Phi, psi and omega in degrees: 000148179296331181294334181280347181270125179303145185305326181291344180256357178279146175295145177276125176274127182242130181255144172290169176302316181293319179294316178299319179298319177298313180299318182279346184062045175232166175288139175305324180293326178293315180296320179297316177298317179298317181294315183296330178274003180061035180264349177228157180284145179194172173237139178259112178238123179059029179080010182236151175288136174226149186227133174262172176299325176295323178297313182298320177295320179294324178294316180298315181292326181297322183262009175293137177238126179263150180296148176288147179289000000 
């Protein structure tokens, strides 16, 4: 089972810009602008933006807003 395999030995899943936008529920154009402006984490592979699960988690946390006390 994959759960029994240490994280360091699992293959890294890489999402395209369009796939990442669907997961984040944002427009691809918004995500592309954020990446181009270096405002969000990404990997550039073959001249295209790519996103890992860690990148998506970082983006979600980056834009998280907590209630005021």
